[in-house]
C-alpha positions in Angstrom: 27.4 -33.0 8.6 24.3 -31.7 6.6 25.2 -30.1 3.3 25.0 -26.5 3.6 22.3 -24.9 1.4 23.0 -22.4 -1.1 22.1 -18.7 -0.4 18.6 -17.7 -2.0 19.5 -15.3 -4.6 18.9 -11.6 -4.1 16.0 -9.9 -6.2 14.1 -6.9 -6.4 11.1 -9.0 -4.9 13.1 -10.3 -2.1 14.1 -6.8 -1.2 10.9 -5.4 -1.3 9.5 -8.2 0.7 12.0 -7.6 3.3 11.3 -3.7 3.5 7.9 -4.1 3.8 8.3 -6.7 6.8 10.7 -4.0 8.5 8.6 -1.2 7.8 5.6 -2.9 9.3 7.0 -4.5 12.4 9.5 -1.6 13.0 8.2 1.7 11.2 9.3 3.3 8.4 11.8 5.1 10.4 13.5 2.3 11.3 14.0 1.0 7.7 17.5 1.7 6.7 19.8 0.2 4.0 21.8 -1.3 6.6 19.0 -3.0 8.4 17.6 -4.0 4.8 21.1 -5.6 4.1 21.2 -7.4 7.3 17.7 -8.8 6.9 18.5 -10.1 3.5 21.9 -11.8 5.1 23.8 -9.4 2.4 26.1 -6.3 2.5 23.8 -3.4 2.5 25.5 -2.4 -1.0 24.1 -5.4 -2.4 20.7 -3.9 -2.4 22.0 -1.0 -4.9 22.4 -3.5 -7.5 18.6 -4.1 -7.7 17.6 -0.7 -6.9 20.6 1.9 -8.3 19.1 5.1 -7.0 18.9 3.3 -3.3 17.0 4.5 -0.7 15.1 6.7 -2.8 14.4 3.9 -5.1 13.1 1.5 -2.4 10.7 4.4 -1.1 9.3 4.8 -4.7 9.0 0.6 -4.9 7.4 0.3 -1.6 4.7 2.8 -2.6 4.1 1.3 -5.9 3.5 -1.8 -4.5 0.8 -0.7 -2.3 -1.0 1.3 -4.8 -0.5 -1.1 -8.1 -4.2 -2.6 -7.8 -5.6 -4.1 -10.4 -9.4 -5.1 -10.7 -11.1 -6.9 -13.4 -13.7 -4.8 -15.5 -17.5 -5.8 -15.1 -20.9 -4.5 -14.2 -21.7 -1.0 -13.9 -19.0 2.1 -13.2 -20.3 1.7 -9.6 -19.4 -2.1 -9.2 -16.0 -1.3 -10.5 -15.3 1.7 -8.2 -16.4 -0.5 -5.2 -14.3 -3.4 -6.0 -11.5 -1.0 -6.8 -12.0 0.8 -3.6 -12.0 -2.2 -1.7 -9.1 -3.4 -3.0 -7.1 -0.7 -2.4 -8.3 -0.3 1.2 -7.1 -3.9 1.5 -3.7 -3.3 -0.1 -2.9 -0.4 2.2 -4.1 -1.8 5.5 -1.8 -5.0 4.4 1.2 -2.7 4.6 0.4 0.2 7.3 4.2 0.6 7.5 4.1 2.1 4.2 1.2 4.3 4.3 2.7 7.6 4.7 4.7 6.8 1.4 1.8 5.9 -0.6 0.3 9.1 0.9 3.0 11.0 -0.1 4.6 9.9 -3.3 3.2 10.5 -6.8 2.2 7.5 -8.5 4.8 6.0 -10.5 5.3 2.6 -12.7 2.9 0.2 -12.3 0.9 2.5 -9.7 0.6 4.9 -12.4 -0.5 1.9 -14.9 -3.2 0.7 -12.5 -4.5 4.4 -12.0 -4.7 4.8 -15.7 -6.6 1.5 -16.1 -8.8 2.4 -13.3 -9.9 5.7 -15.1 -10.1 3.7 -18.6 -12.6 1.1 -16.7 -14.6 3.8 -15.1 -15.2 5.7 -18.2 -15.8 2.2 -20.6 -18.4 1.8 -18.0 -20.2 5.4 -18.6 -19.1 7.2 -15.8 -18.2 11.0 -17.1 -15.2 12.6 -15.8 -13.8 9.5 -14.6 -10.1 11.2 -14.0 -11.8 13.3 -11.4 -13.9 10.1 -9.8 -10.7 8.4 -9.5 -9.0 11.5 -7.4 -12.2 11.5 -5.2 -12.4 7.8 -4.7 -8.2 8.1 -4.3 -8.4 10.5 -1.5 -11.7 8.7 0.3 -9.5 5.7 0.1 -6.5 7.0 1.5 -8.1 8.8 4.3 -10.4 6.2 5.2 -7.1 3.8 6.0 -5.5 6.4 7.4 -8.1 7.0 10.3 -8.1 3.4 10.7 -4.3 3.2 10.9 -4.8 5.7 13.5 -7.7 4.4 15.6 -5.7 1.0 15.6 -2.8 2.2 17.9 -0.5 1.8 15.2 2.4 4.2 15.0 5.9 4.6 14.8 8.0 2.5 17.4 7.7 4.3 20.7 11.0 3.6 22.0 11.8 4.7 25.6 9.9 2.4 28.1 11.1 -0.8 25.8 7.9 -2.0 25.4 7.6 -3.8 22.5 5.8 -2.4 19.6 3.1 -4.1 17.2 1.6 -3.1 14.2 -2.3 -3.6 13.8 -3.8 -6.7 13.1 -3.7 -7.1 9.2 -6.4 -8.9 6.9 -10.3 -8.2 8.2 -11.0 -4.9 9.9 -13.1 -4.4 12.7 -16.9 -4.6 12.0 -17.3 -0.7 12.7 -14.6 0.1 10.2 -16.0 -1.7 7.8 -19.2 -0.4 7.9 -18.0 3.0 8.5 -15.8 2.5 5.2 -18.9 1.0 3.5 -21.3 3.8 4.3 -18.8 6.4 3.3 -18.1 4.6 -0.1 -21.7 4.8 -0.7 -22.2 8.2 -0.3 -19.2 9.1 -2.2 -20.6 7.1 -5.1 -23.9 8.3 -4.7 -22.4 11.9 -4.8 -20.6 10.8 -8.3 -23.6 9.8 -9.7 -25.8 13.0 -9.3 -22.7 15.1 -11.0 
């Protein structure tokens, strides 16, 4: 008889990973502490050891996970802004199940640090009103990804017909979506340069 494997220790990272999987494959409404506990093979109360504020803390952690984007500085402010927008888009598209959280939760923790870092990088690269530019860039990226997710057919699970629900393919975008994103980003950067 094979030896039993010891259970994988519960950690904040494992909890977030499992929660992201549920949100991306079943929808955010289906993410409950009980379902999360089942996915982790622990009692739901065990999750509270790592997230004492429970579901509120979990939602904050998921939003932080997809918005804490880091890009190395380099080149012009346009190069830095373009790299940051592309990285932000990729992170949001990777986890469409938590896009609503990223759109509605104010930046906290690592997400807030990433925003400050981006603002500082753009300012150091010579962009006046870098804070205003970051707000505009964030609004553009979030809006563009929301439209992509909407067009992809990704939505909360439709359940009455019993049809399996599938999230959009992740990773690469469609050529049209990529071209549309780059066109809008170029227009926004041109506008910021003209201010």
